[in-house]
N, CA, C and O atoms as a GROMACS GRO file, in nm:
protein
  272
    1MET      N    1  -1.068   4.428   1.262
    1MET     CA    2  -1.098   4.282   1.238
    1MET      C    3  -1.032   4.251   1.109
    1MET      O    4  -1.056   4.320   1.009
    2LYS      N    5  -0.956   4.157   1.107
    2LYS     CA    6  -0.913   4.110   0.958
    2LYS      C    7  -1.008   4.002   0.912
    2LYS      O    8  -1.075   3.919   0.972
    3ASN      N    9  -0.991   4.033   0.772
    3ASN     CA   10  -1.080   3.933   0.688
    3ASN      C   11  -1.005   3.802   0.685
    3ASN      O   12  -0.887   3.805   0.653
    4ARG      N   13  -1.058   3.695   0.712
    4ARG     CA   14  -0.979   3.580   0.703
    4ARG      C   15  -1.044   3.471   0.583
    4ARG      O   16  -1.159   3.427   0.575
    5ARG      N   17  -0.947   3.451   0.510
    5ARG     CA   18  -1.002   3.377   0.388
    5ARG      C   19  -0.983   3.236   0.423
    5ARG      O   20  -0.889   3.201   0.493
    6THR      N   21  -1.086   3.137   0.367
    6THR     CA   22  -1.078   3.001   0.396
    6THR      C   23  -1.007   2.981   0.258
    6THR      O   24  -1.013   3.053   0.159
    7ALA      N   25  -0.938   2.865   0.278
    7ALA     CA   26  -0.863   2.783   0.197
    7ALA      C   27  -0.975   2.696   0.103
    7ALA      O   28  -1.076   2.644   0.150
    8PRO      N   29  -0.944   2.692  -0.012
    8PRO     CA   30  -1.033   2.602  -0.109
    8PRO      C   31  -0.999   2.468  -0.058
    8PRO      O   32  -0.894   2.442   0.001
    9PRO      N   33  -1.095   2.385  -0.084
    9PRO     CA   34  -1.102   2.232  -0.050
    9PRO      C   35  -0.955   2.165  -0.140
    9PRO      O   36  -0.915   2.188  -0.254
   10SER      N   37  -0.910   2.090  -0.048
   10SER     CA   38  -0.775   2.030  -0.129
   10SER      C   39  -0.830   1.950  -0.247
   10SER      O   40  -0.946   1.910  -0.241
   11THR      N   41  -0.747   1.923  -0.366
   11THR     CA   42  -0.785   1.821  -0.445
   11THR      C   43  -0.764   1.673  -0.396
   11THR      O   44  -0.827   1.582  -0.450
   12GLN      N   45  -0.684   1.650  -0.302
   12GLN     CA   46  -0.671   1.550  -0.260
   12GLN      C   47  -0.762   1.525  -0.123
   12GLN      O   48  -0.779   1.619  -0.046
   13MET      N   49  -0.824   1.391  -0.095
   13MET     CA   50  -0.870   1.360   0.022
   13MET      C   51  -0.792   1.275   0.090
   13MET      O   52  -0.728   1.188   0.031
   14SER      N   53  -0.786   1.293   0.241
   14SER     CA   54  -0.722   1.225   0.347
   14SER      C   55  -0.781   1.094   0.368
   14SER      O   56  -0.878   1.063   0.299
   15VAL      N   57  -0.739   1.021   0.444
   15VAL     CA   58  -0.819   0.898   0.487
   15VAL      C   59  -0.920   0.919   0.573
   15VAL      O   60  -1.029   0.861   0.566
   16LYS      N   61  -0.879   1.026   0.681
   16LYS     CA   62  -1.019   1.075   0.776
   16LYS      C   63  -1.153   1.144   0.684
   16LYS      O   64  -1.268   1.132   0.728
   17GLU      N   65  -1.126   1.215   0.557
   17GLU     CA   66  -1.237   1.257   0.496
   17GLU      C   67  -1.301   1.120   0.400
   17GLU      O   68  -1.420   1.101   0.375
   18VAL      N   69  -1.198   1.044   0.362
   18VAL     CA   70  -1.275   0.902   0.285
   18VAL      C   71  -1.347   0.838   0.401
   18VAL      O   72  -1.461   0.794   0.384
   19MET      N   73  -1.279   0.829   0.532
   19MET     CA   74  -1.393   0.752   0.630
   19MET      C   75  -1.530   0.822   0.646
   19MET      O   76  -1.640   0.766   0.642
   20GLU      N   77  -1.509   0.929   0.662
   20GLU     CA   78  -1.634   1.024   0.661
   20GLU      C   79  -1.724   1.019   0.561
   20GLU      O   80  -1.841   0.999   0.593
   21ALA      N   81  -1.696   1.034   0.439
   21ALA     CA   82  -1.766   1.033   0.328
   21ALA      C   83  -1.814   0.894   0.264
   21ALA      O   84  -1.906   0.876   0.184
   22ALA      N   85  -1.728   0.801   0.318
   22ALA     CA   86  -1.783   0.671   0.265
   22ALA      C   87  -1.866   0.604   0.383
   22ALA      O   88  -1.949   0.518   0.353
   23GLY      N   89  -1.844   0.641   0.528
   23GLY     CA   90  -1.909   0.577   0.637
   23GLY      C   91  -1.821   0.452   0.668
   23GLY      O   92  -1.878   0.356   0.719
   24VAL      N   93  -1.688   0.446   0.642
   24VAL     CA   94  -1.630   0.324   0.676
   24VAL      C   95  -1.514   0.355   0.771
   24VAL      O   96  -1.476   0.471   0.786
   25GLY      N   97  -1.454   0.248   0.840
   25GLY     CA   98  -1.356   0.251   0.911
   25GLY      C   99  -1.212   0.274   0.833
   25GLY      O  100  -1.197   0.274   0.711
   26LYS      N  101  -1.105   0.294   0.941
   26LYS     CA  102  -0.974   0.345   0.880
   26LYS      C  103  -0.927   0.226   0.777
   26LYS      O  104  -0.897   0.250   0.661
   27ASN      N  105  -0.926   0.118   0.826
   27ASN     CA  106  -0.855   0.010   0.714
   27ASN      C  107  -0.930   0.009   0.620
   27ASN      O  108  -0.867   0.005   0.514
   28THR      N  109  -1.078   0.011   0.604
   28THR     CA  110  -1.144   0.011   0.470
   28THR      C  111  -1.133   0.142   0.401
   28THR      O  112  -1.152   0.145   0.280
   29ALA      N  113  -1.104   0.253   0.468
   29ALA     CA  114  -1.058   0.362   0.398
   29ALA      C  115  -0.931   0.347   0.309
   29ALA      O  116  -0.922   0.386   0.193
   30TYR      N  117  -0.829   0.280   0.388
   30TYR     CA  118  -0.706   0.265   0.316
   30TYR      C  119  -0.717   0.184   0.207
   30TYR      O  120  -0.645   0.202   0.109
   31GLN      N  121  -0.806   0.090   0.213
   31GLN     CA  122  -0.823  -0.006   0.092
   31GLN      C  123  -0.905   0.063  -0.033
   31GLN      O  124  -0.882   0.029  -0.149
   32ILE      N  125  -0.993   0.155   0.000
   32ILE     CA  126  -1.057   0.216  -0.106
   32ILE      C  127  -0.971   0.292  -0.157
   32ILE      O  128  -0.972   0.294  -0.280
   33ILE      N  129  -0.864   0.383  -0.085
   33ILE     CA  130  -0.750   0.460  -0.156
   33ILE      C  131  -0.670   0.376  -0.223
   33ILE      O  132  -0.643   0.408  -0.339
   34LYS      N  133  -0.626   0.279  -0.183
   34LYS     CA  134  -0.536   0.202  -0.249
   34LYS      C  135  -0.586   0.158  -0.404
   34LYS      O  136  -0.517   0.166  -0.506
   35ARG      N  137  -0.715   0.114  -0.395
   35ARG     CA  138  -0.779   0.067  -0.501
   35ARG      C  139  -0.771   0.183  -0.624
   35ARG      O  140  -0.709   0.179  -0.730
   36LEU      N  141  -0.861   0.288  -0.567
   36LEU     CA  142  -0.851   0.405  -0.650
   36LEU      C  143  -0.738   0.449  -0.713
   36LEU      O  144  -0.735   0.464  -0.835
   37ASN      N  145  -0.629   0.475  -0.631
   37ASN     CA  146  -0.483   0.514  -0.666
   37ASN      C  147  -0.444   0.413  -0.773
   37ASN      O  148  -0.373   0.464  -0.859
   38ALA      N  149  -0.468   0.298  -0.791
   38ALA     CA  150  -0.432   0.177  -0.859
   38ALA      C  151  -0.492   0.217  -0.991
   38ALA      O  152  -0.429   0.212  -1.097
   39GLU      N  153  -0.613   0.256  -0.980
   39GLU     CA  154  -0.680   0.286  -1.122
   39GLU      C  155  -0.646   0.405  -1.186
   39GLU      O  156  -0.652   0.411  -1.309
   40LEU      N  157  -0.607   0.516  -1.106
   40LEU     CA  158  -0.562   0.615  -1.142
   40LEU      C  159  -0.381   0.592  -1.191
   40LEU      O  160  -0.341   0.634  -1.300
   41GLU      N  161  -0.319   0.543  -1.125
   41GLU     CA  162  -0.198   0.510  -1.192
   41GLU      C  163  -0.181   0.430  -1.320
   41GLU      O  164  -0.085   0.437  -1.397
   42ALA      N  165  -0.293   0.348  -1.332
   42ALA     CA  166  -0.326   0.255  -1.471
   42ALA      C  167  -0.344   0.371  -1.605
   42ALA      O  168  -0.311   0.360  -1.723
   43MET      N  169  -0.400   0.468  -1.541
   43MET     CA  170  -0.450   0.585  -1.629
   43MET      C  171  -0.329   0.702  -1.649
   43MET      O  172  -0.339   0.811  -1.704
   44GLY      N  173  -0.218   0.643  -1.589
   44GLY     CA  174  -0.079   0.717  -1.614
   44GLY      C  175  -0.097   0.857  -1.515
   44GLY      O  176  -0.028   0.955  -1.546
   45LYS      N  177  -0.163   0.866  -1.427
   45LYS     CA  178  -0.199   0.964  -1.319
   45LYS      C  179  -0.073   0.952  -1.201
   45LYS      O  180  -0.018   0.843  -1.180
   46LEU      N  181  -0.041   1.054  -1.139
   46LEU     CA  182   0.045   1.068  -1.026
   46LEU      C  183  -0.062   1.026  -0.901
   46LEU      O  184  -0.183   1.049  -0.911
   47THR      N  185  -0.010   0.969  -0.793
   47THR     CA  186  -0.101   0.954  -0.669
   47THR      C  187  -0.007   0.951  -0.564
   47THR      O  188   0.102   0.896  -0.578
   48PHE      N  189  -0.043   1.009  -0.455
   48PHE     CA  190   0.002   0.983  -0.329
   48PHE      C  191  -0.027   0.886  -0.222
   48PHE      O  192  -0.143   0.889  -0.180
   49ARG      N  193   0.039   0.813  -0.178
   49ARG     CA  194  -0.027   0.718  -0.080
   49ARG      C  195  -0.092   0.779   0.046
   49ARG      O  196  -0.048   0.877   0.106
   50GLY      N  197  -0.191   0.716   0.074
   50GLY     CA  198  -0.280   0.772   0.196
   50GLY      C  199  -0.389   0.904   0.168
   50GLY      O  200  -0.455   0.967   0.251
   51ARG      N  201  -0.380   0.923   0.007
   51ARG     CA  202  -0.428   1.030  -0.022
   51ARG      C  203  -0.504   0.990  -0.162
   51ARG      O  204  -0.442   0.927  -0.248
   52VAL      N  205  -0.644   1.030  -0.182
   52VAL     CA  206  -0.706   1.007  -0.341
   52VAL      C  207  -0.738   1.130  -0.384
   52VAL      O  208  -0.752   1.223  -0.304
   53ASN      N  209  -0.754   1.146  -0.515
   53ASN     CA  210  -0.832   1.275  -0.590
   53ASN      C  211  -0.964   1.284  -0.551
   53ASN      O  212  -1.046   1.193  -0.563
   54ARG      N  213  -0.990   1.411  -0.495
   54ARG     CA  214  -1.133   1.416  -0.486
   54ARG      C  215  -1.229   1.377  -0.579
   54ARG      O  216  -1.309   1.284  -0.568
   55ARG      N  217  -1.216   1.451  -0.667
   55ARG     CA  218  -1.304   1.426  -0.814
   55ARG      C  219  -1.313   1.310  -0.827
   55ARG      O  220  -1.429   1.269  -0.830
   56PHE      N  221  -1.197   1.202  -0.842
   56PHE     CA  222  -1.221   1.083  -0.883
   56PHE      C  223  -1.312   0.978  -0.771
   56PHE      O  224  -1.396   0.893  -0.801
   57PHE      N  225  -1.260   1.020  -0.635
   57PHE     CA  226  -1.354   0.939  -0.562
   57PHE      C  227  -1.501   0.970  -0.568
   57PHE      O  228  -1.592   0.887  -0.560
   58GLU      N  229  -1.515   1.113  -0.585
   58GLU     CA  230  -1.651   1.120  -0.594
   58GLU      C  231  -1.724   1.064  -0.728
   58GLU      O  232  -1.833   1.006  -0.718
   59GLU      N  233  -1.663   1.082  -0.847
   59GLU     CA  234  -1.707   1.020  -0.962
   59GLU      C  235  -1.739   0.855  -0.924
   59GLU      O  236  -1.850   0.808  -0.948
   60LYS      N  237  -1.634   0.774  -0.866
   60LYS     CA  238  -1.649   0.655  -0.839
   60LYS      C  239  -1.735   0.594  -0.717
   60LYS      O  240  -1.792   0.486  -0.737
   61LEU      N  241  -1.747   0.657  -0.597
   61LEU     CA  242  -1.823   0.617  -0.505
   61LEU      C  243  -1.944   0.692  -0.465
   61LEU      O  244  -2.025   0.646  -0.384
   62CYS      N  245  -1.956   0.820  -0.528
   62CYS     CA  246  -2.075   0.900  -0.477
   62CYS      C  247  -2.161   0.919  -0.593
   62CYS      O  248  -2.114   0.914  -0.707
   63TYR      N  249  -2.288   0.940  -0.568
   63TYR     CA  250  -2.377   0.949  -0.649
   63TYR      C  251  -2.372   1.083  -0.723
   63TYR      O  252  -2.391   1.188  -0.663
   64ASP      N  253  -2.344   1.079  -0.854
   64ASP     CA  254  -2.322   1.212  -0.942
   64ASP      C  255  -2.440   1.245  -1.016
   64ASP      O  256  -2.426   1.336  -1.098
   65GLY      N  257  -2.557   1.188  -1.005
   65GLY     CA  258  -2.697   1.231  -1.079
   65GLY      C  259  -2.706   1.189  -1.202
   65GLY      O  260  -2.798   1.222  -1.276
   66LYS      N  261  -2.590   1.097  -1.242
   66LYS     CA  262  -2.591   1.034  -1.362
   66LYS      C  263  -2.650   0.883  -1.371
   66LYS      O  264  -2.625   0.798  -1.286
   67ASP      N  265  -2.706   0.868  -1.448
   67ASP     CA  266  -2.770   0.709  -1.472
   67ASP      C  267  -2.674   0.632  -1.545
   67ASP      O  268  -2.627   0.666  -1.654
   68ASP      N  269  -2.646   0.522  -1.480
   68ASP     CA  270  -2.531   0.426  -1.547
   68ASP      C  271  -2.587   0.323  -1.605
   68ASP      O  272  -2.517   0.239  -1.661
   0.00000   0.00000   0.00000
């Protein structure tokens, strides 16, 4: 039996992953991606339509344990 390696999680999240993580529909997920990508572009970062950086998404939308 061959040892199968699992691929590490991608640094980019798809719309489906955003839908699941945020608990929203497809249109709202695309709006979230568009907004976050606009923020990243303003910071001089390269973005891809329909995908968002996983770490940035988690910092912006998920509880990271830090008090703001």
